[in-house]
ZAMARGU-4260 file (C-alpha; in steps of 0.2 Angstrom, whole numbers, plus 5000, padded with zeros to 4 digits):
<rodrens>
0) 5540/5012/5288 | 5543/5026/5275 | 5560/5027/5270 | 5571/5041/5278 | 5573/5056/5269
5) 5588/5068/5268 | 5587/5086/5274 | 5598/5101/5270 | 5616/5103/5278 | 5619/5115/5293
10) 5613/5119/5310 | 5595/5126/5307 | 5587/5116/5322 | 5601/5123/5334 | 5598/5140/5329
15) 5579/5137/5330 | 5582/5133/5350 | 5593/5149/5351 | 5579/5159/5343 | 5567/5152/5356
20) 5578/5157/5370 | 5582/5174/5363 | 5564/5179/5361 | 5560/5172/5378 | 5573/5182/5386
25) 5568/5198/5376 | 5549/5196/5383 | 5555/5193/5401 | 5566/5209/5399 | 5552/5219/5394
30) 5540/5213/5405 | 5550/5214/5421 | 5555/5231/5416 | 5537/5238/5413 | 5528/5229/5427
35) 5530/5232/5447 | 5537/5217/5456 | 5520/5215/5465 | 5512/5209/5448 | 5526/5196/5445
40) 5533/5182/5456 | 5547/5182/5470 | 5557/5197/5462 | 5560/5213/5470 | 5569/5225/5457
45) 5559/5236/5445 | 5563/5245/5428 | 5578/5241/5419 | 5587/5232/5433 | 5572/5221/5435
50) 5571/5217/5418 | 5589/5213/5415 | 5590/5204/5432 | 5577/5192/5428 | 5583/5189/5410
55) 5600/5185/5418 | 5593/5172/5429 | 5583/5165/5415 | 5598/5163/5404 | 5606/5152/5419
60) 5590/5142/5419 | 5582/5136/5408 | 5594/5141/5394 | 5609/5132/5402 | 5600/5116/5402
65) 5596/5117/5383 | 5614/5122/5379 | 5620/5105/5388 | 5611/5097/5373 | 5617/5108/5359
70) 5636/5107/5365 | 5640/5089/5359 | 5631/5092/5342 | 5641/5109/5338 | 5657/5103/5346
75) 5658/5086/5336 | 5656/5096/5321 | 5672/5105/5323 | 5683/5090/5326 | 5696/5101/5335
80) 5703/5098/5352 | 5701/5115/5358 | 5684/5115/5353 | 5682/5098/5364 | 5691/5107/5379
85) 5680/5122/5378 | 5664/5112/5375 | 5668/5102/5391 | 5671/5118/5400 | 5655/5125/5394
90) 5645/5109/5400 | 5653/5110/5417 | 5648/5129/5419 | 5631/5126/5413 | 5628/5110/5425
95) 5631/5121/5440 | 5613/5128/5438 | 5609/5111/5446 | 5618/5115/5462 | 5609/5118/5478
100) 5605/5136/5480 | 5609/5143/5462 | 5590/5143/5456 | 5578/5145/5470 | 5560/5148/5466
105) 5558/5159/5482 | 5571/5171/5476 | 5572/5175/5457 | 5583/5191/5459 | 5600/5188/5450
110) 5614/5180/5461 | 5633/5177/5458 | 5630/5159/5458 | 5620/5162/5442 | 5635/5169/5432
115) 5644/5152/5429 | 5629/5144/5420 | 5626/5161/5410 | 5645/5160/5404 | 5642/5142/5399
120) 5627/5148/5388 | 5639/5160/5381 | 5652/5148/5377 | 5639/5136/5369 | 5633/5151/5358
125) 5651/5155/5353 | 5654/5137/5349 | 5639/5137/5338 | 5644/5151/5328 | 5662/5143/5326
130) 5654/5126/5320 | 5643/5136/5307 | 5658/5144/5300 | 5672/5130/5301 | 5662/5115/5306
135) 5659/5099/5296 | 5643/5100/5286 | 5631/5086/5287 | 5616/5079/5276 | 5606/5072/5291
140) 5592/5060/5289 | 5576/5059/5298 | 5560/5048/5296 | 5543/5056/5291 | 5536/5047/5306
145) 5548/5054/5317 | 5545/5072/5311 | 5527/5069/5312 | 5529/5063/5330 | 5539/5078/5334
150) 5526/5089/5327 | 5512/5082/5336 | 5521/5083/5353 | 5528/5100/5350 | 5511/5106/5344
155) 5502/5099/5359 | 5515/5107/5371 | 5513/5124/5362 | 5494/5124/5364 | 5495/5121/5383
160) 5509/5134/5384 | 5497/5147/5379 | 5494/5154/5396 | 5513/5155/5399 | 5516/5164/5383
165) 5503/5177/5387 | 5511/5178/5404 | 5528/5181/5397 | 5523/5196/5389 | 5512/5202/5404
170) 5494/5198/5399 | 5480/5187/5404 | 5470/5176/5391 | 5454/5183/5399 | 5443/5188/5385
175) 5453/5180/5372 | 5441/5169/5360 | 5442/5150/5365 | 5458/5151/5374 | 5450/5162/5388
180) 5436/5150/5390 | 5449/5135/5392 | 5463/5142/5403 | 5461/5150/5420 | 5473/5165/5420
185) 5467/5182/5427 | 5455/5176/5440 | 5461/5179/5458 | 5464/5161/5467 | 5472/5155/5483
190) 5490/5149/5480 | 5491/5132/5487 | 5500/5130/5503 | 5506/5148/5504 | 5492/5157/5513
195) 5489/5171/5500 | 5480/5174/5483 | 5484/5181/5467 | 5481/5179/5448 | 5479/5161/5444
200) 5493/5163/5431 | 5504/5178/5437 | 5512/5189/5424 | 5530/5185/5420 | 5540/5169/5419
205) 5533/5152/5424 | 5542/5135/5426 | 5529/5129/5414 | 5536/5139/5400 | 5553/5133/5405
210) 5546/5116/5402 | 5539/5120/5385 | 5555/5128/5379 | 5566/5112/5386 | 5553/5100/5378
215) 5553/5109/5360 | 5573/5110/5362 | 5574/5091/5364 | 5562/5088/5349 | 5573/5099/5338
220) 5590/5094/5343 | 5585/5076/5342 | 5584/5078/5322 | 5603/5081/5323 | 5609/5067/5335
225) 5613/5056/5320 | 5625/5068/5313 | 5637/5064/5328 | 5650/5052/5322 | 5658/5047/5339
230) 5646/5032/5344 | 5647/5035/5363 | 5644/5053/5362 | 5630/5051/5350 | 5622/5039/5362
235) 5624/5050/5378 | 5617/5065/5369 | 5602/5055/5363 | 5601/5049/5382 | 5601/5067/5388
240) 5589/5073/5376 | 5576/5060/5380 | 5578/5064/5398 | 5577/5083/5392 | 5560/5079/5384
245) 5553/5071/5399 | 5560/5083/5411 | 5552/5098/5400 | 5535/5090/5398 | 5533/5085/5416
250) 5537/5102/5422 | 5525/5109/5410 | 5512/5097/5416 | 5516/5100/5434 | 5513/5119/5432
255) 5497/5117/5422 | 5491/5105/5435 | 5493/5116/5449 | 5486/5132/5440 | 5472/5124/5430
260) 5466/5110/5441 | 5471/5113/5459 | 5467/5132/5458 | 5449/5128/5451 | 5446/5118/5467
265) 5444/5101/5457 | 5456/5093/5469 | 5468/5097/5482 | 5481/5084/5477 | 5495/5091/5468
270) 5509/5084/5456 | 5526/5085/5465 | 5538/5098/5460 | 5552/5090/5450 | 5561/5107/5445
275) 5577/5102/5455 | 5586/5085/5454 | 5582/5074/5469 | 5583/5057/5476 | 5564/5054/5474
280) 5551/5042/5466 | 5546/5057/5453 | 5563/5058/5448 | 5566/5040/5446 | 5550/5039/5437
285) 5556/5052/5424 | 5573/5044/5423 | 5564/5027/5418 | 5553/5036/5405 | 5568/5045/5397
290) 5577/5028/5395 | 5561/5021/5387 | 5560/5036/5375 | 5578/5033/5371 | 5575/5015/5367
295) 5560/5017/5357 | 5563/5034/5349 | 5580/5041/5349 | 5591/5026/5349 | 5603/5028/5334
300) 5597/5018/5319 | 5583/5009/5328 | 5572/5022/5336 | 5557/5032/5328 | 5566/5049/5329
305) 5584/5042/5325 | 5593/5047/5310 | 5601/5033/5300 | 5618/5037/5291
</rodrens>
């Protein structure tokens, strides 16, 4: 094992996560503003209202899911009971996105039920700014192996997110060198189980993009778990980030399988949708995989990704 190496203090990885979600929200706003609903997915508004509404829904999912992983890191840096209370409130608000009916794939126009999670995201960002100004500064330590593993997984996820990044800004990969021959995007294909056809990878936002964003968020935030001094909070945060990584990658793979394998006609079998929490074998497998990743990679002082103090 190569000895752990010190990193500079601060919350750069947290801000990298915020930047990813900000850029995605901007892309969603512009794409849903300029394109008609017929070229998008399950939305009915157009123009400025269409763009702002879909960006608002995105902030409730998946930004709120990532914010839950950010909050323990920034709140613990503040060592302030007021921050602890606000952080708890923010986590509860963000967690409302998991309630039935809040995030519905068949209706992606904004709803009042999206508002609590969006408020939670705003609180999480405010607490990040507070921690940047007044929080305890930490010189965290990561291993070279851990960062190499993060880079490998993140790079692989980024490559397979190519069709979703193009869709986010309202383009197909058809005609793009290399990527256009690998990914099916603009070709008209039957939507499995829906009875109609449209572009294999429709313009706009996909839950495969959510999967990519959440997986990368988990990889970045895992670099800061070791800076959490409260042992129980550190363990719970590491557990959550391990599950977030599995959840993100599973959703990305599931979306890719449908659009790149099933829509090519190579098989009619589809991977079960795991977007919403459920009592299912798929969710049991994800939780078990998260626990394995926690034990092998994120467990403080013992895992590949862990940060010794």
